[in-house]
C-alpha positions, -999 to 999 in steps of 0.1 A, spaced: -518 -188 647 -516 -227 651 -491 -225 680 -517 -201 697 -547 -224 689 -527 -252 705 -519 -234 736 -557 -227 738 -566 -261 734 -540 -268 764 -558 -246 786 -592 -259 776 -581 -296 782 -567 -281 819 -597 -268 825 -620 -297 818 -593 -320 838 -600 -298 867 -638 -303 863 -638 -339 859 -614 -341 889 -645 -327 907 
């Protein structure tokens, strides 16, 4: 379960980075 949470966090961080880039 922890590994899945870490993957979700990575996806969320990617989305945040993309929004910040815009």
